[in-house]
C-alpha positions in Angstrom: 0.0 0.0 0.0 1.2 3.6 -0.8 2.5 5.5 2.2 -0.3 8.1 1.8 -2.9 5.4 1.7 -1.6 3.8 4.8 -1.5 7.1 6.7 -5.0 8.1 5.8 -6.8 4.8 5.6 -5.6 3.9 9.1 -7.7 6.8 10.5 -10.5 7.0 8.1 -13.0 5.1 10.2 -12.4 7.3 13.3 -12.0 10.7 11.8 -11.2 13.2 14.4 -9.8 10.6 16.8 -6.7 9.5 14.8 -3.2 10.3 15.7 -1.9 13.7 14.5 -1.4 14.6 11.7 -4.2 13.0 9.7 -4.1 14.3 6.2 -0.4 15.2 6.1 2.2 13.4 4.0 5.9 14.3 4.3 8.2 14.7 1.3 9.5 11.4 0.0 13.1 12.3 1.0 11.9 13.5 4.4 13.2 17.0 3.6 11.9 19.6 6.1 9.9 21.9 3.8 9.3 25.6 4.5 6.0 27.3 3.9 5.4 31.1 3.7 2.0 31.8 5.4 1.1 35.4 4.3 -1.8 37.0 6.1 -1.7 40.7 5.1 -5.2 42.3 5.0 -5.6 45.4 2.9 -9.4 45.2 3.3 -11.4 43.5 6.0 -9.2 41.9 8.7 -10.5 38.4 9.5 -10.3 37.5 13.1 -8.2 34.4 12.4 -5.4 36.6 10.9 -5.9 39.6 13.2 -2.8 40.0 15.4 -4.6 42.7 17.4 -6.7 40.0 19.0 -3.5 38.2 20.2 -1.7 41.2 21.5 0.5 41.6 18.5 1.7 38.0 18.6 1.0 35.5 15.8 -2.7 35.4 14.9 -4.8 32.4 15.9 -4.5 30.7 12.5 -0.8 31.5 12.2 -0.2 30.0 15.6 -2.1 26.8 14.7 -0.5 26.3 11.3 2.9 26.8 12.9 2.1 24.2 15.6 0.8 21.7 12.9 4.1 22.2 11.1 6.1 21.6 14.2 4.2 18.3 14.8 4.3 17.3 11.2 7.9 18.2 10.2 7.5 21.3 8.1 8.4 24.9 8.9 6.0 27.8 8.7 7.2 31.4 8.3 4.3 33.8 9.1 4.4 37.2 7.6 2.2 40.3 7.1 5.1 42.3 5.6 4.9 42.6 1.8 8.7 43.2 1.7 9.0 39.4 2.0 8.1 39.3 -1.7 11.1 41.5 -2.5 13.3 38.8 -1.2 14.2 35.3 -2.4 11.0 33.2 -2.9 13.1 30.2 -3.7 13.7 29.7 0.0 10.0 28.6 0.3 8.7 25.3 -0.8 5.2 26.7 -1.0 3.3 29.9 -0.4 0.0 30.1 1.4 -2.3 33.2 1.4 -5.0 34.3 3.8 -5.3 37.8 2.4 -7.8 40.4 1.4 -8.0 43.5 -0.8 -10.0 46.7 -0.6 -11.1 46.9 -4.2 -13.0 50.2 -3.7 -9.8 51.9 -2.4 -7.6 49.9 -4.8 -5.5 48.6 -1.9 -4.0 45.2 -2.0 -1.8 43.0 0.2 1.1 43.1 -2.2 2.1 45.5 -5.0 1.5 44.9 -8.7 5.2 44.2 -9.1 5.3 41.8 -6.2 2.2 40.1 -7.7 4.0 39.6 -11.0 6.9 38.1 -9.2 4.6 35.8 -7.2 2.6 34.7 -10.3 5.8 34.0 -12.3 7.1 32.0 -9.4 3.9 29.9 -9.4 4.0 29.5 -13.2 7.5 28.1 -12.8 6.4 25.5 -10.3 6.0 27.2 -6.9 3.1 25.5 -5.0 0.3 27.9 -3.8 -2.4 27.4 -1.2 -5.3 29.8 -0.8 -7.5 29.9 2.3 -10.9 31.6 2.7 -10.4 35.3 1.7 -7.5 34.6 -0.6 -10.2 34.9 -3.3 -11.1 38.3 -2.0 -7.8 39.5 -3.2 -7.2 41.5 -6.5 -10.8 41.0 -7.4 -12.7 43.2 -9.8 -16.4 42.7 -9.0 -17.6 45.5 -11.2 -15.7 44.4 -14.3 -15.9 41.2 -16.5 -12.1 41.3 -16.6 -10.3 38.5 -14.8 -7.3 39.6 -12.9 -4.2 37.4 -13.4 -4.2 36.6 -9.7 -7.8 35.5 -9.9 -7.0 33.3 -12.9 -4.3 31.7 -10.8 -6.3 31.0 -7.7 -9.3 29.8 -9.7 -12.3 32.1 -9.0 -13.3 35.4 -7.6 -15.3 36.0 -4.4 -18.7 37.6 -4.7 -20.2 37.9 -1.3 -21.7 35.9 1.6 -24.8 36.0 3.7 -25.2 35.2 7.4 -23.0 32.4 8.8 -25.0 29.1 9.0 -24.7 25.4 9.0 -24.5 24.0 5.5 -23.2 21.0 3.6 -20.3 20.5 1.2 -20.5 17.5 -1.0 -17.2 15.5 -1.4 -16.7 15.5 -5.2 -13.3 13.7 -5.1 -13.0 11.3 -2.1 -9.6 10.2 -3.3 -8.0 13.6 -3.1 -5.5 13.9 -0.3 -7.3 14.9 2.9 -10.7 13.7 1.7 -10.4 10.1 2.6 -12.9 9.0 5.3 -15.1 12.1 5.2 -18.0 10.4 3.6 -20.4 11.9 1.0 -20.8 15.2 2.8 -19.3 17.3 5.5 -21.6 19.7 7.4 -20.2 22.7 9.2 -21.2 26.1 10.6 -19.2 28.6 8.6 -19.2 31.8 6.6 -19.9 30.4 3.2 -18.4 32.3 0.2 -19.9 32.5 -3.2 -17.8 32.9 -6.4 -17.8 33.7 -10.1 -15.2 33.8 -12.9 -14.3 30.2 -12.3 -11.2 28.8 -14.2 -12.3 26.2 -16.8 -9.7 23.7 -15.7 -10.8 23.4 -12.0 -10.7 20.0 -10.4 -13.6 20.4 -7.9 -13.0 18.7 -4.6 -15.9 20.0 -2.4 -19.2 21.4 -3.7 -21.3 23.9 -1.9 -24.8 22.5 -1.6 -27.2 25.4 -1.6 -30.5 23.7 -1.1 -32.0 24.9 2.2 -29.4 27.6 2.7 -30.8 31.0 4.0 -30.1 34.3 2.3 -30.4 35.6 -1.3 -26.7 35.0 -2.0 -27.2 31.2 -1.9 -30.2 31.0 -4.1 -28.2 29.5 -6.9 -27.2 26.0 -8.0 -24.4 24.1 -6.3 -21.0 25.6 -7.0 -17.3 24.7 -6.3 -16.1 25.6 -2.8 -12.7 23.7 -2.6 -10.6 22.9 -5.7 -7.2 22.2 -7.2 -5.7 23.0 -10.6 -2.4 23.9 -12.2 -1.2 27.4 -13.0 1.6 26.9 -15.4 3.8 24.3 -13.7 2.6 25.3 -10.2 0.0 23.3 -8.2 -2.7 25.5 -6.7 -5.1 24.4 -3.9 -7.9 26.6 -2.5 -10.5 26.1 0.1 -13.3 28.6 1.1 -13.2 27.2 4.6 -11.4 29.0 7.4 -13.4 32.0 8.6 -14.3 30.9 12.1 -12.1 30.0 15.1 -14.0 26.8 15.7 -13.3 25.8 12.0 -9.6 26.1 12.6 -9.9 23.9 15.7 -12.0 21.4 13.7 -10.0 18.2 12.9 -11.9 17.8 9.6 -10.7 21.3 8.4 -7.2 20.4 9.6 -7.3 17.2 7.6 -8.6 19.0 4.5 -6.0 21.8 4.7 -3.0 19.6 5.4 -4.0 17.2 2.6 -4.2 20.2 0.2 -0.8 21.5 1.3 0.7 18.0 0.9 -0.7 17.7 -2.6 0.4 21.2 -3.6 4.0 20.4 -2.4 3.9 17.2 -4.5 4.2 14.9 -1.4 0.8 13.3 -2.1 -0.4 12.3 -5.5 -3.8 12.8 -7.1 -5.3 13.0 -10.5 -6.9 16.4 -11.1 -8.7 16.3 -14.5 -11.1 19.3 -15.0 -14.5 18.3 -13.6 -16.2 21.6 -13.0 -18.7 21.1 -15.9 -19.5 17.6 -14.7 -20.0 18.1 -10.9 -21.2 21.7 -10.9 -22.6 22.3 -14.4 -24.5 25.5 -13.4 -21.7 27.0 -11.3 -21.8 30.4 -13.0 -25.6 30.7 -13.3 -26.0 33.5 -10.7 -22.9 35.3 -11.9 -24.2 35.5 -15.4 -27.5 36.8 -14.3 -25.9 39.5 -12.1 -23.5 40.6 -14.8 -25.9 40.8 -17.7 -27.4 44.2 -18.2 -31.3 44.3 -18.2 -33.0 44.6 -21.5 -34.4 47.9 -22.4 -38.1 48.3 -22.1 -40.5 50.7 -23.9 
């Protein structure tokens, strides 16, 4: 049996009770990998990346990801300083974003030049992981234009309604971190909606909208967690991660660590485009909202 299969299958029947770190797979050569976790907010500051809530120390999510790395054998450098992108990105084996922009004020967590450097790095093979509001970064909601960063991460955030309990359907139970989760996961979360989906997305979790409260969710099911390639770089994104209890949830930890392990190339998975098959109407609401109304007499 493959090492990844042994690790995950062993705990599949007792999800949440298995030995740490369920979902993680180390590099084949046991190299200690280094991840940049960048959490700069130019717009709304999410509590899980807000260092004011921790007295100027690492934010809650930064502290947890660092602890997971210590237990799993990878190193995490947490930063909210855009100057890190002026340095050597080759020192990092992967880059993770929990960022936000203020599109109305045209403020972003990194400069346009730093963004070009980041995207070129990913195109050349640098793994990238986006968490929650990473899709609320460099978005252009009032324009049909797709920013290069949005093309990289795979979709653009639209909005969300009130936090509520809802289901995500597991579209790919074989993807790293998905084993043992069953057909659905059900969590209380701030659920994002999206548009401008990349056509090559491999959808991993689908947002099931039936029964959800709020006008934003009155649309067909749509991708919520996915993977794809941007040039040579592996890109993983999950919309999960707003709430403190989500970060403490072992299912979320398994999903995120599995996605990071895949992005780094430690865990293998086939990622053929499946967005048209598993979420054929993913863009329905987006199209309705962006088409100008017909003139009437």
